[in-house]
C-alpha positions in Angstrom: 10.4 -40.1 -11.7 9.0 -37.6 -9.2 5.6 -36.1 -9.4 6.9 -32.5 -9.1 9.1 -32.7 -12.2 6.2 -32.8 -14.6 5.1 -29.8 -16.7 1.6 -28.5 -16.2 -0.9 -29.6 -18.8 -1.2 -27.3 -21.8 -4.9 -26.9 -21.3 -4.3 -24.7 -18.2 -2.6 -22.0 -20.4 -5.0 -22.1 -23.4 -6.7 -18.7 -22.7 -3.5 -16.8 -22.1 -2.8 -16.1 -25.7 -6.3 -14.7 -26.3 -5.9 -12.3 -23.3 -2.4 -11.2 -24.5 -3.7 -10.7 -28.0 -6.6 -8.6 -26.9 -4.3 -6.3 -24.8 -1.8 -5.9 -27.7 -4.6 -5.3 -30.2 -6.1 -2.5 -28.1 -2.6 -0.8 -27.8 -1.9 -1.2 -31.5 -5.3 0.1 -32.5 -4.9 3.1 -30.3 -1.5 3.9 -31.8 -2.8 3.5 -35.3 -5.8 5.8 -34.6 -3.4 8.4 -33.1 -1.2 8.3 -36.2 -4.2 8.7 -38.5 -5.5 11.7 -36.5 -2.1 13.3 -36.5 -1.8 12.8 -40.3 -5.3 14.4 -40.8 -4.2 17.5 -38.9 -0.9 17.7 -40.9 -2.9 17.5 -44.1 -5.3 20.2 -43.0 -2.5 22.5 -41.9 -0.6 21.9 -45.1 -3.7 22.6 -47.2 -4.3 25.9 -45.3 -0.7 27.0 -45.6 -0.7 26.3 -49.4 -3.9 28.2 -49.9 -2.6 31.2 -47.9 0.6 31.2 -49.9 -1.3 31.2 -53.2 -3.4 34.1 -51.9 -0.4 36.1 -51.0 1.1 35.6 -54.4 -2.2 36.6 -56.0 -2.0 39.9 -54.2 1.0 40.8 -56.3 -0.3 39.7 -59.7 -1.5 42.6 -61.9 -3.4 44.6 -59.4 -2.7 48.3 -59.0 -4.8 49.2 -56.0 -5.0 47.8 -52.5 -8.8 46.8 -52.7 -8.1 44.9 -55.9 -5.1 43.1 -54.3 -7.1 42.3 -51.2 -10.0 40.9 -53.2 -7.7 38.8 -55.4 -5.9 37.4 -52.4 -9.0 36.4 -50.5 -10.8 35.0 -53.6 -7.9 32.9 -54.6 -7.3 31.7 -51.1 -10.9 30.5 -50.8 -10.6 28.8 -54.2 -7.5 26.9 -53.2 -9.0 25.4 -50.1 -9.8 21.7 -50.9 -13.5 20.9 -51.4 -13.4 18.4 -48.5 -12.2 21.1 -46.1 -15.4 23.1 -45.8 -14.6 24.2 -42.2 -12.1 26.9 -43.4 -14.1 28.6 -46.2 -15.2 31.7 -44.1 -12.0 32.4 -42.2 -9.9 34.2 -44.9 -8.5 37.6 -44.1 -6.0 39.7 -46.1 -4.4 42.6 -44.4 -1.8 45.2 -45.4 0.8 45.8 -42.7 3.7 48.2 -42.5 7.0 46.7 -41.4 8.6 48.9 -38.7 12.4 49.3 -38.1 12.3 47.0 -35.0 10.7 44.2 -37.0 7.2 44.7 -35.7 4.2 45.1 -38.0 1.6 47.9 -37.9 -1.6 46.6 -39.5 -4.0 49.2 -38.1 -2.9 52.3 -40.0 -0.1 51.4 -42.4 1.5 54.2 -44.5 3.0 52.4 -47.4 5.4 53.8 -50.0 8.2 53.0 -52.4 11.0 53.8 -49.9 12.5 51.1 -47.7 11.3 52.8 -44.4 7.7 52.7 -45.7 7.7 49.1 -46.9 4.5 47.1 -46.4 3.5 43.5 -46.7 0.3 41.6 -47.4 -0.6 39.1 -44.8 -3.1 36.4 -45.7 -4.5 34.4 -42.9 -6.9 31.4 -43.2 -8.4 29.8 -40.1 -10.1 26.4 -39.7 -12.4 25.7 -36.8 -14.6 22.8 -35.7 -11.8 20.3 -36.2 -13.7 17.5 -34.3 -15.9 17.1 -37.3 -13.0 15.8 -39.3 -12.3 12.8 -37.0 -14.4 9.7 -36.4 -16.4 9.7 -33.2 -14.1 7.6 -31.2 -12.6 8.4 -27.8 -11.5 12.1 -27.9 -7.8 13.0 -28.0 -6.4 16.4 -27.5 -7.6 18.3 -30.6 -6.8 22.0 -31.1 -9.7 24.4 -31.5 -8.3 26.1 -34.5 -5.6 25.6 -37.1 -4.2 28.7 -38.9 -2.4 29.0 -42.2 -0.6 32.3 -42.7 1.6 33.7 -45.5 3.1 37.1 -46.1 4.7 38.8 -49.0 6.4 42.1 -49.4 4.5 44.6 -51.5 6.3 46.5 -54.2 5.5 50.0 -53.0 3.3 51.1 -55.9 0.0 50.4 -54.1 -1.3 52.9 -51.5 
């Protein structure tokens, strides 16, 4: 038997598995962290969207004047934001906008009425900022500055 045909002793490769495992662990942990961060942003966005939609629906329920509709929309939107999401409690705005013939909206000076050409909509917007406070203090990933939930609903024309 020749000397060159022998396999190298097992003890020369004993540390390879530990090195491979450490590299794979870092990659898998990074992927898991990115998935969790992405899921947190989806949850925040979905919560904001649901709160804005509930606020837009509240603007149509039993109010006869625009100030009452606006107050109802903003109050219910703030109430529907989950308690763990305190970063979005101040960014609630309800506006009345006129829909123009070209599809654009005029929110500065809407003239609403019961005819189709003077139709208006209520637009409820809720904004969340300081999104870094939701994530654990690990290496920073690309995090947006703000997340916005917005909903609109056509007004019935009885409110001026």
